Residue, then its C-alpha position, 0 to 999 in steps of 0.5 A: m500500500k502506497r501512502e504519504l506519511v508526515a515525518m512525525a509518523l516516523a518519530g519512533l525511528g529517530c526522524h524529526a518533523y519539518a514542514q513540507t516534508s513527506v516520505t512514501l513507503y512502497g514495494v513489490a512482492d513477486v513470486g512464481v513457479e518455474y519449469v526449466n529443462h536442460q539444466k547445467g551439469a547433467g542436463n536434467s529438468v527442474v520445477r522450482m519456486q522463484s522470487g522476483n520474476m516480472s519485477g524484483s521483489r522490494w520495499g523502499l522509502r522515498g522522501a522529499e523536503d521543500l527547501g523553497g525557491g523551487l529547490r527540494a532535498i530528495f532521497a531513496l532507499e530501496s531494499g531487494f528481497n526474495v519472497d520464497d525464502g525471505k532473504s535479502g537480495q543483491s548479495g545481502r545488501l540492506f539497500g541493494r537496489q538504490a540508496w541515494v540522496g540529493l537535490d532537485s530543481q528546475y535545472g535537473t536532479l543531482t544525487l549521490g549514492r548507489h544508482n541504477t545506471p543509464m543503461y538500466d534506465i534505458g532497458v526499463q523503457y525500451d526492452p519489451m519485457g521491461i528488463s524483468t528479472r527473468y526472461s528479458i534482455g538481461v538474459q542476453d546482457d545483464t548490463f541492462q540490469s546494472r547498478a553502480d556504487n559510489s556514484i554521482k548521477y544527473v538527470g535533466k529534462v528540456g521539453p521532450v528531451t531527457a539527458k542522464l549522466m553518471y560517474s562512479f568512483g568504484a562501481d562495486g563495493t561487495s568484494g575485492v578492491n573494486g575502486e577508490v584506490p589511492g593513486n589508481p582512479k581507474v580501478g572499478r571506475e564506471y561512467g555512462a550517459s544517455l539522451a532520449y527524445e519522447s513525443g507523442p507515439l514515438a520514443i528514441a534514445a541512445v546510451y553509452d556505458e564504460l566500466d574499468g577493471k575492478t582490481v589494481a591488476t586488471a585496472d586497464d581492462r575495459t568494457r564499452k557498450a553503446a545502444l540505440v533504441g526506439t518504441y512506437v505506439i499505434g493504438p493498443v500496440k507498442s512496438y520495440l526495436g533496439y541494437r547494442y554494441a559491446h567491446f571487451q578489452i580483457a588482458p591478456t586475451p585479444s579484444t572481442s566484441s558482440n552485437l545484440y539485436w532485439a525486437g518485440a511488441s506488447w498488446d493491451i488486449t483489454a483493460a485486464w489482459s495484455l500480451t508481449g512477445a520479444a526476440y533477442y539475437q546476439d552475434f559474437r565476433k569471430s564465433g559461431a556461438d550466436p544464441w537466440l532468446f524468444i519470449v512470450s508473456a501473458d498478463y492478467s490484472f486483477s486490479k491496478r496493484t495485483d496481476a498474474y502472469l504466464n511466461v514462456a521462454y526458449t533459447r536456441n544455441k549452437d557451436g557450444s553456446d550455453l545461453g539459458t533462460g537464466g543467462f549464459g552458463s545456465t544450460v548444457p553447452g550447445k543445448n536449447q532450453t525451454g522455461v515456463l513460469l507462472g506467477i503472481r505480483h502485488r504492488f503496494 
């Protein structure tokens, strides 16, 4: 349940009340039962319960204080968790999905902390599956589901154009060195930017992301990715088209690259029923191991907050590729994989 809370209601948590201050509690609980064949190892099938399928299960707090003159202080703390076992997500982080504070004004929004990257934000809008935790573009490239620690993010909007800039001093603080090393600012460094135009039925965007190696020994390693994406709406149908280029410079191996293409459409059949279909193809340079991912998703809304879904996914592999419905390495090399997922989601 989403509600506006005055700061006085949080006094028991050590918060102080000020005029024009609000805090919003929100969240999502998403869980389902999945069947997947050709599992990694012996190639057996499995039936299992999975949390966070269409949306990552989470709870969070967003707040704002009016500072006057059109300036606001804002913050967000968002914690991921698993419905099936009650554990914290994002490697056990308390606020692993988002944790930031900053200022918002007519000139844009500037925040500091742990953020969704511009690549993540593009995926939410331009992936037919909305970068759902499973069965989405994140299976082919998890950069579309990435977040960055120790980061500064700016978002500015002028008319139909939105620009985003992000810089991280150390993108991952969970293990190893991962950035903010005296004398070596390249360790774990990440930066990205996006530019989007949205007017009427048309939306188009471009995004760039660059991530350096996470230790002193690998600081010169670098991954660069760029994407061009677009959507167009005709009545109840929304179509999607996208392309992503990636270049990997990982010593001592020669640099490699890949091209990822996708297309799809979503159809609001009625006020309650919707249907989505998507196809993703990745072409790895100098390799025949170029996998396909196909997805069909049907969704029924009981209300604005509660829905049920049925997702069917199929990966097509060749020449030793091992793309499964859960990502690379989740199926027997060279084997195709089918996954079926039935679940329920509630937003509050």
